[in-house]
C-alpha positions as CSV (number, residue, x, y, z in Angstrom):
1,M,-37.5,53.3,-25.3
2,V,-39.2,49.9,-25.3
3,F,-38.6,49.6,-29.0
4,Q,-34.9,50.4,-28.5
5,L,-34.7,47.7,-25.9
6,V,-36.4,45.1,-28.1
7,L,-34.1,46.0,-31.0
8,S,-31.1,45.8,-28.7
9,F,-32.2,42.3,-27.6
10,V,-32.7,41.2,-31.2
11,F,-29.3,42.5,-32.3
12,A,-27.6,40.9,-29.2
13,A,-29.3,37.6,-30.0
14,S,-28.2,37.8,-33.6
15,L,-24.6,38.4,-32.6
16,W,-24.7,35.4,-30.3
17,L,-26.1,33.2,-33.0
18,V,-23.7,34.4,-35.6
19,W,-20.6,33.8,-33.4
20,R,-22.0,30.5,-32.2
21,R,-22.3,29.4,-35.9
22,Y,-18.8,30.7,-36.5
23,R,-17.5,28.5,-33.7
24,Q,-19.3,25.6,-35.2
25,Q,-17.6,26.5,-38.5
26,A,-20.9,26.9,-40.3
27,V,-20.0,30.5,-41.4
28,G,-16.7,32.0,-42.3
29,R,-14.9,34.8,-40.4
30,L,-15.8,37.4,-43.1
31,I,-19.5,36.6,-42.9
32,A,-19.4,36.7,-39.1
33,L,-17.6,40.1,-39.2
34,L,-20.1,41.5,-41.7
35,W,-23.1,40.4,-39.5
36,T,-21.3,41.9,-36.5
37,L,-20.8,45.2,-38.3
38,G,-24.5,45.1,-39.3
39,A,-25.7,44.4,-35.7
40,L,-23.4,47.1,-34.3
41,G,-24.8,49.5,-36.8
42,G,-28.3,48.5,-35.8
43,F,-27.5,49.2,-32.2
44,V,-26.2,52.6,-33.1
45,L,-29.3,53.4,-35.2
46,A,-31.7,52.1,-32.5
47,W,-30.2,54.3,-29.8
48,Y,-29.2,57.3,-32.0
49,P,-31.7,57.5,-34.9
50,D,-30.4,60.9,-35.9
51,T,-27.2,59.2,-37.0
52,A,-29.2,57.7,-39.9
53,T,-30.5,61.1,-40.9
54,M,-27.0,62.6,-40.8
55,V,-25.5,59.8,-43.0
56,A,-28.5,60.0,-45.3
57,H,-27.9,63.7,-45.9
58,L,-24.2,63.0,-46.6
59,V,-25.2,60.6,-49.4
60,G,-28.0,62.8,-50.7
61,I,-31.0,61.1,-49.3
62,G,-33.6,63.2,-47.5
63,R,-34.5,61.0,-44.4
64,G,-32.6,58.5,-42.4
65,A,-35.5,56.0,-42.5
66,D,-35.3,56.1,-46.3
67,L,-31.6,55.3,-46.2
68,V,-32.3,52.3,-43.9
69,V,-35.1,51.1,-46.2
70,Y,-32.8,51.4,-49.3
71,L,-30.0,49.6,-47.6
72,G,-32.4,46.9,-46.5
73,I,-33.7,46.4,-50.0
74,V,-30.1,46.1,-51.4
75,L,-29.1,43.7,-48.7
76,L,-32.2,41.5,-49.3
77,F,-31.4,41.5,-53.1
78,V,-27.8,40.4,-52.4
79,L,-29.0,37.7,-50.0
80,V,-31.7,36.4,-52.4
81,F,-29.1,36.3,-55.1
82,Q,-26.7,34.3,-52.9
83,L,-29.4,31.9,-52.0
84,H,-30.2,31.4,-55.7
85,V,-26.5,30.8,-56.5
86,S,-26.3,28.2,-53.7
87,H,-29.5,26.5,-54.9
88,V,-28.3,26.2,-58.4
89,R,-24.9,24.8,-57.2
90,L,-26.7,22.3,-55.0
91,E,-28.9,21.2,-57.9
92,R,-25.9,20.7,-60.1
93,Q,-24.2,18.6,-57.4
94,L,-27.3,16.5,-56.9
95,T,-27.7,16.0,-60.6
96,K,-24.0,14.8,-60.9
97,L,-24.5,12.5,-57.9
98,V,-27.7,11.0,-59.3
99,R,-26.2,10.6,-62.7
100,K,-23.1,8.9,-61.3
101,E,-25.2,6.5,-59.2
102,A,-27.5,5.7,-62.2
103,L,-24.5,4.9,-64.4
104,R,-22.9,2.8,-61.7
105,D,-26.1,0.7,-61.4
106,L,-26.0,-0.1,-65.2
């Protein structure tokens, strides 16, 4: 019960942060909705853990905990890839800017 309350607090805090960042226009509507969906799913799994097992059986996975771990790994992979793409894009923009400034100083 204590763990469920802690998880509920964490998911509620994440929802508050995501929608605050959305109001500040730091994240788009789609991203905010996806994070909301994830947090709501987390609420459901925290309070009804058998739901994960039921869904896991539907997709051919033995345990609900395994399903959660697999989905977490996939999510982390996608997020790391997105960070990598953003990093490369920022590097390119910085290189262009530095090159432009260097040529202007000539």
